[in-house]
C-alpha positions in Angstrom: 0.0 -0.2 0.1 1.3 3.4 -0.8 0.8 6.3 1.7 -0.5 9.6 0.5 -2.1 12.3 2.3 -5.6 10.9 1.7 -8.0 10.1 4.5 -7.4 6.3 4.7 -3.5 7.0 4.9 -4.0 9.5 7.8 -6.3 7.2 9.5 -3.9 4.3 9.5 -1.0 6.7 10.9 -3.6 7.8 13.6 -4.1 4.2 14.3 -0.5 3.6 14.7 0.0 6.5 16.9 -3.0 5.3 19.3 -1.8 1.7 19.4 1.7 2.8 20.1 0.8 4.9 22.8 -1.5 2.2 24.1 1.5 -0.2 23.9 3.8 2.0 25.6 1.3 2.4 28.5 1.1 -1.5 28.8 5.0 -1.4 28.9 5.0 1.2 31.9 2.3 -0.9 33.6 4.1 -4.0 33.4 7.5 -2.0 34.5 5.7 -1.2 37.6 4.8 -4.8 38.5 8.3 -6.0 37.7 9.4 -3.4 40.1 7.1 -4.5 42.8 8.7 -8.0 42.4 12.3 -6.7 42.5 13.0 -7.5 38.7 14.8 -4.2 38.1 16.7 -4.9 35.2 13.7 -6.3 33.1 11.7 -3.3 34.3 14.3 -1.0 32.9 14.1 -2.7 29.5 10.4 -2.3 29.4 10.6 1.4 30.3 13.2 1.8 27.3 10.7 -0.1 25.0 7.9 2.3 26.2 10.2 5.2 25.4 10.6 3.7 21.9 6.9 3.3 21.3 6.3 7.1 22.2 9.0 7.7 19.7 7.2 5.8 17.0 3.8 7.7 18.0 5.7 11.0 17.5 7.5 9.9 14.3 4.1 8.8 12.9 2.5 11.9 13.9 5.3 14.0 12.1 4.5 12.0 9.0 0.7 12.4 9.5 1.4 16.3 9.5 3.6 16.3 6.6 6.7 17.1 8.3 8.4 14.1 7.0 8.1 12.0 3.9 6.4 8.5 4.0 8.7 6.6 2.0 10.9 3.4 2.2 13.1 5.2 4.7 10.1 6.1 6.7 9.1 2.5 7.2 12.6 1.3 7.8 13.1 4.0 10.5 9.8 3.1 11.9 11.2 -0.2 13.0 14.8 1.1 13.9 15.2 1.1 17.7 18.0 4.1 17.6 15.6 6.2 15.4 12.8 6.1 17.6 15.3 6.8 20.7 16.5 9.9 18.7 13.1 11.0 18.1 12.8 11.2 21.8 16.1 13.0 22.4 15.0 15.6 19.8 11.9 16.2 21.9 14.1 16.7 25.0 16.4 19.1 23.2 13.5 21.1 21.8 12.2 21.6 25.3 15.2 22.7 26.6 15.6 25.3 23.9 12.1 26.6 24.3 12.7 26.9 27.9 16.0 28.8 27.4 14.5 30.9 24.9 11.7 31.8 27.2 14.1 32.7 30.1 16.2 34.7 27.8 13.5 36.8 26.9 12.4 37.5 30.5 15.8 38.2 32.1 19.2 40.1 31.6 20.4 37.7 29.1 18.0 39.3 26.7 20.5 42.2 26.7 23.1 39.7 25.5 21.0 38.1 23.0 18.3 40.2 21.2 17.3 37.1 19.3 16.2 39.7 16.3 18.6 38.3 13.6 19.6 34.8 12.4 23.0 35.1 13.7 22.0 35.9 17.2 19.5 32.8 17.3 22.4 30.7 16.1 25.0 31.9 18.6 22.2 31.5 21.5 21.1 27.9 20.3 25.0 27.1 19.8 25.5 28.1 23.3 22.7 26.1 24.6 23.9 23.0 22.7 27.4 23.2 24.3 25.8 23.4 27.6 26.0 20.9 30.2 22.3 20.0 30.1 22.3 19.3 26.3 25.5 17.0 26.7 23.8 15.0 29.4 20.6 14.5 27.6 22.8 13.4 24.4 24.8 11.0 26.8 21.8 9.5 28.1 20.2 8.8 25.0 23.6 7.9 23.4 23.6 4.9 26.1 19.9 4.0 25.9 20.3 0.9 23.4 23.4 -0.3 25.6 21.4 0.1 28.9 18.4 -1.9 27.3 20.6 -4.8 26.5 22.1 -4.8 29.7 18.7 -4.8 31.6 17.6 -7.8 29.3 20.7 -10.1 29.1 23.7 -11.8 30.9 26.7 -10.6 29.1 30.4 -10.2 29.4 32.0 -7.0 28.1 35.4 -6.7 26.1 37.4 -6.4 29.6 35.9 -9.7 30.7 33.5 -8.2 33.2 30.3 -10.0 33.5 26.8 -8.4 34.0 23.4 -9.4 34.6 19.9 -7.7 34.7 19.8 -8.3 38.4 22.7 -5.9 39.0 20.2 -2.8 38.4 19.4 -0.9 41.6 15.7 -0.3 42.5 16.2 3.4 43.3 17.7 3.8 39.5 14.8 2.0 38.2 12.1 3.9 40.2 13.7 7.3 39.1 13.8 6.1 35.4 10.0 5.1 35.8 9.3 8.6 36.9 11.3 10.3 34.2 9.6 8.0 31.3 6.1 8.4 32.9 6.1 12.1 33.0 7.4 12.3 29.4 4.9 9.7 28.1 2.0 11.5 29.8 3.2 14.8 28.2 3.5 13.2 24.8 0.3 11.2 25.0 -1.8 14.5 26.1 0.0 16.4 23.2 -0.9 13.8 20.5 -4.2 12.8 21.4 -5.6 16.3 22.5 -6.6 17.5 19.0 -7.7 14.1 17.4 -10.6 11.7 18.0 -9.5 8.0 18.9 -10.1 5.7 15.9 
């Protein structure tokens, strides 16, 4: 089936958005049960899967709104874990930028950055991208796939150090669950606020 901007294609994309969000919610619910049963590694892996499903929903929403082309690359990226994680990383980065721009416009920083020319905007964004907050977001999402693998499987690294899902600590999982739950709720509300469920 080829996707176009017709209603049938739009409805299919909306259906994928809805199902992805429902699946993410199920992953988070299951992750909570695993935490209650002290299965912290597997719980963490489900939280990463929940983030990926939310990333898929956002990616489909971009396509539904014509921001990205629905072609072979779209379908390939839809199945790629790192693409879905990167989508979520970009949402985090945009949220930081929005906060920083709002802060800049309300404070002394406004004098330094007038944000009237493209050059000023570029300088401002470059400074934010080099900030610790941005670097920590990039580092976190850069390690997400590795963390998911460690949370699922027994492994031995290149230095001969073994690891197992049981090595994950409870507070780290509870912290991460809170992190994912907040982002899930924000995205779900944003994506479903303007559309009727199919």
